[in-house]
N, C-alpha and C positions, 0 to 999 in steps of 0.2 A: 573588693572582697573585705569583709570585716576581719580585723585582726583577732587572733586567739591566744592572747598572752596568758601565762600562768601567773596568777596574782594571789598572794596571801594578804588579805585585807584586814587590818585591825582598826576598829574604831577607837579613838582615844578613850581613856578611862573617865570615870564619872567626875563631874565638877559639882560644886554646890548649886549652880544654876540648873544643871541636869536634874539634880535631886528635887529642886523646887518646881520643875517643869516650867522654867523660864526660858524664853527664846534667846538663844546665844548667838547663833550665826557667826559673824566674824569678830565679835567682841572677844577679847583675849582674856578668858577666865581660866585660872589654874586648876589642876587636878586637886581633888580632896583625897583623904586617906583611903577611902574605898576605891577610888580611881587608880591609885598607885597599886593597890592589891590586885585589881583587875589586870593591870599592865603586867605585873609579875606572873599572874596566872597564864596570860597569853604568851609571855616569853618562855615559861616552863613548857607549855604545850608545843611550842616550836622546837624545843630541844630534841624531840623524837625524830625530827627531820634532819638533824646534823649527821654528817658534815655537809651534805648536799646544799642545804639552805644557806650555808655560810657564803657561798659564791653568788647568791642572788643579789640583785640591786636593792638596796634599802633606801627608801625615800619617804619623806613626811611633808605634811602641810607646814607652812611657816608659823602657825600659832603655837604658843607656849605649851598648851595641853597636849598637842600631838608630838612635839619635840621631846617633852618629858616622858611621855609614854614610850616613844621609840628608844630613848636612852635606857629606860628600865628593861624593855624587851631585850635589847642587845646585851645588857649586863647579865640577864638570865641565860643568854646564849654564850657567855664568856667571850663576847666580841667587844671591841673598842666602843664604848658608849656613844662617842660622837662620830663614828664611822658611817655616816649616812648623808644623803643629800636632801636639800629642801627644794620643793617645787611649788611656786605660788598658785599654779593651776589646780592644786589639790585642796585649796582652802574651801571652807564651808560656804554654803549659800549665804549671800548677804540678805538678811531679813529686814533691812531698811528700818522703818519706823516701828516694827514689831520687836526689834532687839531690846532685851531687858524687860519685856513684858511677860507676865505670867500667863500661861495658856488659859487658866481659869478666868482671867480678867477680860479676855478678848470679846466675849459676848457683849460686854458693856463698853469697852473702849473702842472697838472697831467691828461692830456687827456687820457692816456692809462688806468689809474686807474678808471677814470670816465666811460669809455666805458665798462670796465670789470664789474663794479658795475651795470651798466645799463643792462648788459647781464645776471647777476645772483646776485641780491642784497642780497639774503639769504646767499650764500656761499662766496661771495667776501670779502676779508680781506685787509685793508690798511697795508702798511709796518709798522710793530711794533704794530699792533692793533688786534682787534677781529672782528668776523663776527656774524651774528645772530645765527648760529649754536652753537658757543661758548657760547653766552649769554643764549640761550635756555637751554643748559646743566646746567649752573649755577642756573637758575630759577627752573628747575625741582628738583634740590636738595633742594632749598628753600621751594618749595611747599610740599615736603615730610615731612617737619618739622611743617607745619601748623596744628593746632589743633582746630581752630574755626574761627569765623569771624575776619577780619583783615582790618584795615585802613592803607594804604600804601602811603607814599610819596616817589616818585622815579622819573624816567626819561622817555622821549618819547620812546626811544628804548626798555626799559623794558616794557612799556605799550604794545607796538606792539608784543614783543616776548611772553608775558603772554597770549595775545589773540591767538597767534599761538598755544600755548599749550592747552588752556582751552576751546576755542570756535571751535566747530567742522567744521564750514564752512569757516574758515580762512586757506588758503593754504600758504605754505612757500613763494612762489614767490610773494604773495600779502602783506606780512608783512611790508615791508619797505614803502609801500604807505598808511598804515592805518593812520587815523586822530589822532592827539595827542594834543588836545587843552589844554591850561593852565588855562582856566577859567571854566572848567567843571569837574565833578567827574565821572569816569568810574565805573559803578556798574557791577560786574561779579558774576553771580550765576547760577549754574547748566548748564554751557555751553552757557549761554545767556548773552548778554550785553545790557545796557541802560545807558543813561547819566542823571546825576543829576545836 
């Protein structure tokens, strides 16, 4: 039976590469000022859930942009900024040879890869990278270890793949098109989602 954890999912705040629409993947790019403000906004939004949320497990991807986002969120909650764990299974998709490239350049730099991704965004894999099938396997293993409510700071691809696992009406071919805002918290409970 599929687990039904309660997850408060926060995508890391904006980076300069996000603003440029440059593929980031596992490249460790820091937050920009807008990203820090988004993290503060998300921490402030979680304050309404205190004190109950203070007992949740707080966990982040190992990349700097997620760890900084989590520290800002926890500071807004008046919790110890470094009182969270790191789990490598929450790291973003590896975009392989696409990392560092502008989305606008891909029609010239990799038209075949772009066409293959358009045809099957769930199973397509860039050279040296991962696909959503790989990411889903990582996240299913992570979900097996959850024992209670969790506040997660991770990445857009992780947000999409989690919904593919936990939300019944999300089909694999739709995962890559799911919205992944950086200024909202995705609340997942019992196979349903809402935004905070």
